[in-house]
N, CA, C and O atoms as a Maestro MAE file, in Angstrom:
{
 s_m_m2io_version
 :::
 2.0.0
}

f_m_ct {
 s_m_title
 :::
 protein
 m_atom[204] {
  # First column is atom index #
  i_m_mmod_type
  r_m_x_coord
  r_m_y_coord
  r_m_z_coord
  i_m_residue_number
  s_m_chain_name
  s_m_pdb_residue_name
  s_m_pdb_atom_name
  i_m_atomic_number
  :::
  1 25 0.862 -1.168 0.000 1 A "UNK " " N  " 7
  2 3 0.000 0.000 0.000 1 A "UNK " " CA " 6
  3 2 0.909 1.232 0.000 1 A "UNK " " C  " 6
  4 15 1.820 1.346 0.821 1 A "UNK " " O  " 8
  5 25 0.650 2.141 -0.924 2 A "UNK " " N  " 7
  6 3 1.471 3.353 -0.969 2 A "UNK " " CA " 6
  7 2 0.986 4.381 0.054 2 A "UNK " " C  " 6
  8 15 -0.053 4.201 0.690 2 A "UNK " " O  " 8
  9 25 1.734 5.433 0.195 3 A "UNK " " N  " 7
  10 3 1.470 6.435 1.221 3 A "UNK " " CA " 6
  11 2 0.119 7.133 1.017 3 A "UNK " " C  " 6
  12 15 -0.595 7.386 1.987 3 A "UNK " " O  " 8
  13 25 -0.236 7.444 -0.235 4 A "UNK " " N  " 7
  14 3 -1.513 8.117 -0.507 4 A "UNK " " CA " 6
  15 2 -2.699 7.241 -0.115 4 A "UNK " " C  " 6
  16 15 -3.672 7.723 0.465 4 A "UNK " " O  " 8
  17 25 -2.611 5.966 -0.432 5 A "UNK " " N  " 7
  18 3 -3.684 5.038 -0.073 5 A "UNK " " CA " 6
  19 2 -3.782 4.907 1.441 5 A "UNK " " C  " 6
  20 15 -4.881 4.885 1.995 5 A "UNK " " O  " 8
  21 25 -2.655 4.822 2.100 6 A "UNK " " N  " 7
  22 3 -2.640 4.721 3.560 6 A "UNK " " CA " 6
  23 2 -3.279 5.955 4.196 6 A "UNK " " C  " 6
  24 15 -4.055 5.830 5.144 6 A "UNK " " O  " 8
  25 25 -2.963 7.136 3.688 7 A "UNK " " N  " 7
  26 3 -3.563 8.366 4.211 7 A "UNK " " CA " 6
  27 2 -5.078 8.367 4.009 7 A "UNK " " C  " 6
  28 15 -5.825 8.796 4.889 7 A "UNK " " O  " 8
  29 25 -5.528 7.886 2.851 8 A "UNK " " N  " 7
  30 3 -6.960 7.819 2.564 8 A "UNK " " CA " 6
  31 2 -7.660 6.851 3.503 8 A "UNK " " C  " 6
  32 15 -8.722 7.166 4.039 8 A "UNK " " O  " 8
  33 25 -7.081 5.684 3.706 9 A "UNK " " N  " 7
  34 3 -7.660 4.682 4.598 9 A "UNK " " CA " 6
  35 2 -7.736 5.232 6.023 9 A "UNK " " C  " 6
  36 15 -8.738 5.044 6.713 9 A "UNK " " O  " 8
  37 25 -6.686 5.902 6.453 10 A "UNK " " N  " 7
  38 3 -6.668 6.512 7.786 10 A "UNK " " CA " 6
  39 2 -7.766 7.556 7.916 10 A "UNK " " C  " 6
  40 15 -8.445 7.621 8.941 10 A "UNK " " O  " 8
  41 25 -7.942 8.367 6.892 11 A "UNK " " N  " 7
  42 3 -8.993 9.385 6.881 11 A "UNK " " CA " 6
  43 2 -10.375 8.722 6.972 11 A "UNK " " C  " 6
  44 15 -11.219 9.151 7.759 11 A "UNK " " O  " 8
  45 25 -10.602 7.689 6.176 12 A "UNK " " N  " 7
  46 3 -11.892 6.985 6.182 12 A "UNK " " CA " 6
  47 2 -12.203 6.416 7.560 12 A "UNK " " C  " 6
  48 15 -13.319 6.554 8.061 12 A "UNK " " O  " 8
  49 25 -11.221 5.784 8.162 13 A "UNK " " N  " 7
  50 3 -11.414 5.197 9.487 13 A "UNK " " CA " 6
  51 2 -11.718 6.282 10.505 13 A "UNK " " C  " 6
  52 15 -12.611 6.120 11.337 13 A "UNK " " O  " 8
  53 25 -10.993 7.376 10.447 14 A "UNK " " N  " 7
  54 3 -11.193 8.477 11.390 14 A "UNK " " CA " 6
  55 2 -12.588 9.074 11.272 14 A "UNK " " C  " 6
  56 15 -13.264 9.280 12.280 14 A "UNK " " O  " 8
  57 25 -13.024 9.353 10.042 15 A "UNK " " N  " 7
  58 3 -14.337 9.958 9.839 15 A "UNK " " CA " 6
  59 2 -15.454 8.997 10.224 15 A "UNK " " C  " 6
  60 15 -16.439 9.409 10.838 15 A "UNK " " O  " 8
  61 25 -15.315 7.733 9.875 16 A "UNK " " N  " 7
  62 3 -16.332 6.755 10.229 16 A "UNK " " CA " 6
  63 2 -16.428 6.600 11.740 16 A "UNK " " C  " 6
  64 15 -17.524 6.451 12.280 16 A "UNK " " O  " 8
  65 25 -15.301 6.633 12.419 17 A "UNK " " N  " 7
  66 3 -15.296 6.543 13.886 17 A "UNK " " CA " 6
  67 2 -16.033 7.731 14.501 17 A "UNK " " C  " 6
  68 15 -16.766 7.572 15.477 17 A "UNK " " O  " 8
  69 25 -15.841 8.914 13.931 18 A "UNK " " N  " 7
  70 3 -16.546 10.101 14.428 18 A "UNK " " CA " 6
  71 2 -18.052 9.958 14.245 18 A "UNK " " C  " 6
  72 15 -18.824 10.217 15.168 18 A "UNK " " O  " 8
  73 25 -18.462 9.550 13.060 19 A "UNK " " N  " 7
  74 3 -19.888 9.425 12.756 19 A "UNK " " CA " 6
  75 2 -20.549 8.370 13.632 19 A "UNK " " C  " 6
  76 15 -21.661 8.571 14.122 19 A "UNK " " O  " 8
  77 25 -19.869 7.249 13.829 20 A "UNK " " N  " 7
  78 3 -20.434 6.142 14.608 20 A "UNK " " CA " 6
  79 2 -20.184 6.273 16.109 20 A "UNK " " C  " 6
  80 15 -20.675 5.472 16.904 20 A "UNK " " O  " 8
  81 25 -19.405 7.304 16.486 21 A "UNK " " N  " 7
  82 3 -19.047 7.512 17.893 21 A "UNK " " CA " 6
  83 2 -18.396 6.249 18.480 21 A "UNK " " C  " 6
  84 15 -18.770 5.755 19.543 21 A "UNK " " O  " 8
  85 25 -17.403 5.759 17.730 22 A "UNK " " N  " 7
  86 3 -16.647 4.581 18.135 22 A "UNK " " CA " 6
  87 2 -15.164 4.929 18.083 22 A "UNK " " C  " 6
  88 15 -14.774 5.941 17.501 22 A "UNK " " O  " 8
  89 25 -14.355 4.092 18.689 23 A "UNK " " N  " 7
  90 3 -12.917 4.314 18.601 23 A "UNK " " CA " 6
  91 2 -12.431 3.940 17.197 23 A "UNK " " C  " 6
  92 15 -13.023 3.106 16.512 23 A "UNK " " O  " 8
  93 25 -11.349 4.575 16.803 24 A "UNK " " N  " 7
  94 3 -10.769 4.256 15.498 24 A "UNK " " CA " 6
  95 2 -10.281 2.817 15.467 24 A "UNK " " C  " 6
  96 15 -10.362 2.150 14.436 24 A "UNK " " O  " 8
  97 25 -9.783 2.349 16.576 25 A "UNK " " N  " 7
  98 3 -9.310 0.958 16.664 25 A "UNK " " CA " 6
  99 2 -10.454 -0.019 16.384 25 A "UNK " " C  " 6
  100 15 -10.278 -1.001 15.662 25 A "UNK " " O  " 8
  101 25 -11.629 0.259 16.962 26 A "UNK " " N  " 7
  102 3 -12.785 -0.628 16.769 26 A "UNK " " CA " 6
  103 2 -13.281 -0.569 15.323 26 A "UNK " " C  " 6
  104 15 -13.637 -1.594 14.742 26 A "UNK " " O  " 8
  105 25 -13.302 0.615 14.757 27 A "UNK " " N  " 7
  106 3 -13.721 0.752 13.351 27 A "UNK " " CA " 6
  107 2 -12.762 -0.024 12.452 27 A "UNK " " C  " 6
  108 15 -13.195 -0.760 11.565 27 A "UNK " " O  " 8
  109 25 -11.466 0.141 12.682 28 A "UNK " " N  " 7
  110 3 -10.476 -0.600 11.901 28 A "UNK " " CA " 6
  111 2 -10.691 -2.097 12.037 28 A "UNK " " C  " 6
  112 15 -10.680 -2.820 11.040 28 A "UNK " " O  " 8
  113 25 -10.886 -2.565 13.258 29 A "UNK " " N  " 7
  114 3 -11.082 -3.999 13.497 29 A "UNK " " CA " 6
  115 2 -12.290 -4.524 12.733 29 A "UNK " " C  " 6
  116 15 -12.232 -5.582 12.106 29 A "UNK " " O  " 8
  117 25 -13.383 -3.771 12.792 30 A "UNK " " N  " 7
  118 3 -14.610 -4.216 12.119 30 A "UNK " " CA " 6
  119 2 -14.479 -4.181 10.602 30 A "UNK " " C  " 6
  120 15 -14.949 -5.090 9.918 30 A "UNK " " O  " 8
  121 25 -13.844 -3.138 10.071 31 A "UNK " " N  " 7
  122 3 -13.654 -3.071 8.620 31 A "UNK " " CA " 6
  123 2 -12.746 -4.191 8.139 31 A "UNK " " C  " 6
  124 15 -12.996 -4.799 7.098 31 A "UNK " " O  " 8
  125 25 -11.702 -4.458 8.891 32 A "UNK " " N  " 7
  126 3 -10.773 -5.534 8.526 32 A "UNK " " CA " 6
  127 2 -11.457 -6.890 8.613 32 A "UNK " " C  " 6
  128 15 -11.334 -7.715 7.707 32 A "UNK " " O  " 8
  129 25 -12.180 -7.118 9.711 33 A "UNK " " N  " 7
  130 3 -12.840 -8.408 9.925 33 A "UNK " " CA " 6
  131 2 -13.892 -8.683 8.848 33 A "UNK " " C  " 6
  132 15 -14.043 -9.820 8.402 33 A "UNK " " O  " 8
  133 25 -14.607 -7.659 8.437 34 A "UNK " " N  " 7
  134 3 -15.663 -7.838 7.443 34 A "UNK " " CA " 6
  135 2 -15.129 -7.975 6.017 34 A "UNK " " C  " 6
  136 15 -15.849 -8.401 5.115 34 A "UNK " " O  " 8
  137 25 -13.866 -7.610 5.825 35 A "UNK " " N  " 7
  138 3 -13.284 -7.672 4.487 35 A "UNK " " CA " 6
  139 2 -13.438 -6.379 3.708 35 A "UNK " " C  " 6
  140 15 -12.864 -6.235 2.629 35 A "UNK " " O  " 8
  141 25 -14.195 -5.446 4.234 36 A "UNK " " N  " 7
  142 3 -14.436 -4.194 3.521 36 A "UNK " " CA " 6
  143 2 -13.138 -3.417 3.311 36 A "UNK " " C  " 6
  144 15 -12.941 -2.813 2.256 36 A "UNK " " O  " 8
  145 25 -12.272 -3.428 4.288 37 A "UNK " " N  " 7
  146 3 -11.056 -2.628 4.214 37 A "UNK " " CA " 6
  147 2 -10.151 -3.073 3.067 37 A "UNK " " C  " 6
  148 15 -9.814 -2.274 2.193 37 A "UNK " " O  " 8
  149 25 -9.762 -4.336 3.070 38 A "UNK " " N  " 7
  150 3 -8.784 -4.811 2.083 38 A "UNK " " CA " 6
  151 2 -9.399 -5.390 0.819 38 A "UNK " " C  " 6
  152 15 -8.694 -5.590 -0.171 38 A "UNK " " O  " 8
  153 25 -10.703 -5.663 0.831 39 A "UNK " " N  " 7
  154 3 -11.358 -6.189 -0.367 39 A "UNK " " CA " 6
  155 2 -12.122 -5.119 -1.137 39 A "UNK " " C  " 6
  156 15 -12.509 -5.346 -2.283 39 A "UNK " " O  " 8
  157 25 -12.347 -3.953 -0.525 40 A "UNK " " N  " 7
  158 3 -13.109 -2.895 -1.197 40 A "UNK " " CA " 6
  159 2 -12.414 -1.534 -1.141 40 A "UNK " " C  " 6
  160 15 -12.118 -0.951 -2.183 40 A "UNK " " O  " 8
  161 25 -12.154 -1.026 0.058 41 A "UNK " " N  " 7
  162 3 -11.627 0.335 0.185 41 A "UNK " " CA " 6
  163 2 -10.239 0.461 -0.446 41 A "UNK " " C  " 6
  164 15 -10.014 1.349 -1.269 41 A "UNK " " O  " 8
  165 25 -9.320 -0.405 -0.073 42 A "UNK " " N  " 7
  166 3 -7.956 -0.304 -0.609 42 A "UNK " " CA " 6
  167 2 -7.928 -0.527 -2.127 42 A "UNK " " C  " 6
  168 15 -7.339 0.289 -2.835 42 A "UNK " " O  " 8
  169 25 -8.538 -1.591 -2.655 43 A "UNK " " N  " 7
  170 3 -8.488 -1.772 -4.111 43 A "UNK " " CA " 6
  171 2 -9.240 -0.685 -4.892 43 A "UNK " " C  " 6
  172 15 -8.926 -0.437 -6.056 43 A "UNK " " O  " 8
  173 25 -10.214 -0.046 -4.272 44 A "UNK " " N  " 7
  174 3 -11.017 0.966 -4.953 44 A "UNK " " CA " 6
  175 2 -10.541 2.392 -4.676 44 A "UNK " " C  " 6
  176 15 -11.246 3.355 -4.976 44 A "UNK " " O  " 8
  177 25 -9.357 2.523 -4.111 45 A "UNK " " N  " 7
  178 3 -8.835 3.844 -3.750 45 A "UNK " " CA " 6
  179 2 -8.927 4.840 -4.898 45 A "UNK " " C  " 6
  180 15 -9.376 5.968 -4.698 45 A "UNK " " O  " 8
  181 25 -8.509 4.443 -6.091 46 A "UNK " " N  " 7
  182 3 -8.490 5.365 -7.234 46 A "UNK " " CA " 6
  183 2 -9.851 5.996 -7.494 46 A "UNK " " C  " 6
  184 15 -9.929 7.171 -7.852 46 A "UNK " " O  " 8
  185 25 -10.898 5.248 -7.323 47 A "UNK " " N  " 7
  186 3 -12.244 5.763 -7.545 47 A "UNK " " CA " 6
  187 2 -12.769 6.486 -6.307 47 A "UNK " " C  " 6
  188 15 -13.311 7.586 -6.413 47 A "UNK " " O  " 8
  189 25 -12.612 5.880 -5.152 48 A "UNK " " N  " 7
  190 3 -13.192 6.425 -3.920 48 A "UNK " " CA " 6
  191 2 -12.614 7.754 -3.499 48 A "UNK " " C  " 6
  192 15 -13.346 8.600 -2.984 48 A "UNK " " O  " 8
  193 25 -11.314 7.971 -3.700 49 A "UNK " " N  " 7
  194 3 -10.720 9.204 -3.182 49 A "UNK " " CA " 6
  195 2 -11.153 10.446 -3.956 49 A "UNK " " C  " 6
  196 15 -10.876 11.568 -3.533 49 A "UNK " " O  " 8
  197 25 -11.822 10.253 -5.073 50 A "UNK " " N  " 7
  198 3 -12.287 11.408 -5.853 50 A "UNK " " CA " 6
  199 2 -13.611 11.959 -5.332 50 A "UNK " " C  " 6
  200 15 -14.026 13.043 -5.743 50 A "UNK " " O  " 8
  201 25 -14.280 11.240 -4.440 51 A "UNK " " N  " 7
  202 3 -15.578 11.691 -3.933 51 A "UNK " " CA " 6
  203 2 -15.436 12.701 -2.860 51 A "UNK " " C  " 6
  204 15 -16.437 13.181 -2.328 51 A "UNK " " O  " 8
  :::
 }
 m_bond[203] {
  # First column is bond index #
  i_m_from
  i_m_to
  i_m_order
  :::
  1 1 2 1
  2 2 3 1
  3 3 4 2
  4 3 5 1
  5 5 6 1
  6 6 7 1
  7 7 8 2
  8 7 9 1
  9 9 10 1
  10 10 11 1
  11 11 12 2
  12 11 13 1
  13 13 14 1
  14 14 15 1
  15 15 16 2
  16 15 17 1
  17 17 18 1
  18 18 19 1
  19 19 20 2
  20 19 21 1
  21 21 22 1
  22 22 23 1
  23 23 24 2
  24 23 25 1
  25 25 26 1
  26 26 27 1
  27 27 28 2
  28 27 29 1
  29 29 30 1
  30 30 31 1
  31 31 32 2
  32 31 33 1
  33 33 34 1
  34 34 35 1
  35 35 36 2
  36 35 37 1
  37 37 38 1
  38 38 39 1
  39 39 40 2
  40 39 41 1
  41 41 42 1
  42 42 43 1
  43 43 44 2
  44 43 45 1
  45 45 46 1
  46 46 47 1
  47 47 48 2
  48 47 49 1
  49 49 50 1
  50 50 51 1
  51 51 52 2
  52 51 53 1
  53 53 54 1
  54 54 55 1
  55 55 56 2
  56 55 57 1
  57 57 58 1
  58 58 59 1
  59 59 60 2
  60 59 61 1
  61 61 62 1
  62 62 63 1
  63 63 64 2
  64 63 65 1
  65 65 66 1
  66 66 67 1
  67 67 68 2
  68 67 69 1
  69 69 70 1
  70 70 71 1
  71 71 72 2
  72 71 73 1
  73 73 74 1
  74 74 75 1
  75 75 76 2
  76 75 77 1
  77 77 78 1
  78 78 79 1
  79 79 80 2
  80 79 81 1
  81 81 82 1
  82 82 83 1
  83 83 84 2
  84 83 85 1
  85 85 86 1
  86 86 87 1
  87 87 88 2
  88 87 89 1
  89 89 90 1
  90 90 91 1
  91 91 92 2
  92 91 93 1
  93 93 94 1
  94 94 95 1
  95 95 96 2
  96 95 97 1
  97 97 98 1
  98 98 99 1
  99 99 100 2
  100 99 101 1
  101 101 102 1
  102 102 103 1
  103 103 104 2
  104 103 105 1
  105 105 106 1
  106 106 107 1
  107 107 108 2
  108 107 109 1
  109 109 110 1
  110 110 111 1
  111 111 112 2
  112 111 113 1
  113 113 114 1
  114 114 115 1
  115 115 116 2
  116 115 117 1
  117 117 118 1
  118 118 119 1
  119 119 120 2
  120 119 121 1
  121 121 122 1
  122 122 123 1
  123 123 124 2
  124 123 125 1
  125 125 126 1
  126 126 127 1
  127 127 128 2
  128 127 129 1
  129 129 130 1
  130 130 131 1
  131 131 132 2
  132 131 133 1
  133 133 134 1
  134 134 135 1
  135 135 136 2
  136 135 137 1
  137 137 138 1
  138 138 139 1
  139 139 140 2
  140 139 141 1
  141 141 142 1
  142 142 143 1
  143 143 144 2
  144 143 145 1
  145 145 146 1
  146 146 147 1
  147 147 148 2
  148 147 149 1
  149 149 150 1
  150 150 151 1
  151 151 152 2
  152 151 153 1
  153 153 154 1
  154 154 155 1
  155 155 156 2
  156 155 157 1
  157 157 158 1
  158 158 159 1
  159 159 160 2
  160 159 161 1
  161 161 162 1
  162 162 163 1
  163 163 164 2
  164 163 165 1
  165 165 166 1
  166 166 167 1
  167 167 168 2
  168 167 169 1
  169 169 170 1
  170 170 171 1
  171 171 172 2
  172 171 173 1
  173 173 174 1
  174 174 175 1
  175 175 176 2
  176 175 177 1
  177 177 178 1
  178 178 179 1
  179 179 180 2
  180 179 181 1
  181 181 182 1
  182 182 183 1
  183 183 184 2
  184 183 185 1
  185 185 186 1
  186 186 187 1
  187 187 188 2
  188 187 189 1
  189 189 190 1
  190 190 191 1
  191 191 192 2
  192 191 193 1
  193 193 194 1
  194 194 195 1
  195 195 196 2
  196 195 197 1
  197 197 198 1
  198 198 199 1
  199 199 200 2
  200 199 201 1
  201 201 202 1
  202 202 203 1
  203 203 204 2
  :::
 }
}
Protein backbone atom coordinates (compact mmCIF):
# COMPACT_ATOMS: atom_id res chain seq x y z
CA UNK A 1 0.00 0.00 0.00
CA UNK A 2 1.47 3.35 -0.97
CA UNK A 3 1.47 6.44 1.22
CA UNK A 4 -1.51 8.12 -0.51
CA UNK A 5 -3.68 5.04 -0.07
CA UNK A 6 -2.64 4.72 3.56
CA UNK A 7 -3.56 8.37 4.21
CA UNK A 8 -6.96 7.82 2.56
CA UNK A 9 -7.66 4.68 4.60
CA UNK A 10 -6.67 6.51 7.79
CA UNK A 11 -8.99 9.39 6.88
CA UNK A 12 -11.89 6.99 6.18
CA UNK A 13 -11.41 5.20 9.49
CA UNK A 14 -11.19 8.48 11.39
CA UNK A 15 -14.34 9.96 9.84
CA UNK A 16 -16.33 6.76 10.23
CA UNK A 17 -15.30 6.54 13.89
CA UNK A 18 -16.55 10.10 14.43
CA UNK A 19 -19.89 9.42 12.76
CA UNK A 20 -20.43 6.14 14.61
CA UNK A 21 -19.05 7.51 17.89
CA UNK A 22 -16.65 4.58 18.14
CA UNK A 23 -12.92 4.31 18.60
CA UNK A 24 -10.77 4.26 15.50
CA UNK A 25 -9.31 0.96 16.66
CA UNK A 26 -12.78 -0.63 16.77
CA UNK A 27 -13.72 0.75 13.35
CA UNK A 28 -10.48 -0.60 11.90
CA UNK A 29 -11.08 -4.00 13.50
CA UNK A 30 -14.61 -4.22 12.12
CA UNK A 31 -13.65 -3.07 8.62
CA UNK A 32 -10.77 -5.53 8.53
CA UNK A 33 -12.84 -8.41 9.92
CA UNK A 34 -15.66 -7.84 7.44
CA UNK A 35 -13.28 -7.67 4.49
CA UNK A 36 -14.44 -4.19 3.52
CA UNK A 37 -11.06 -2.63 4.21
CA UNK A 38 -8.78 -4.81 2.08
CA UNK A 39 -11.36 -6.19 -0.37
CA UNK A 40 -13.11 -2.90 -1.20
CA UNK A 41 -11.63 0.33 0.18
CA UNK A 42 -7.96 -0.30 -0.61
CA UNK A 43 -8.49 -1.77 -4.11
CA UNK A 44 -11.02 0.97 -4.95
CA UNK A 45 -8.83 3.84 -3.75
CA UNK A 46 -8.49 5.36 -7.23
CA UNK A 47 -12.24 5.76 -7.55
CA UNK A 48 -13.19 6.42 -3.92
CA UNK A 49 -10.72 9.20 -3.18
CA UNK A 50 -12.29 11.41 -5.85
CA UNK A 51 -15.58 11.69 -3.93
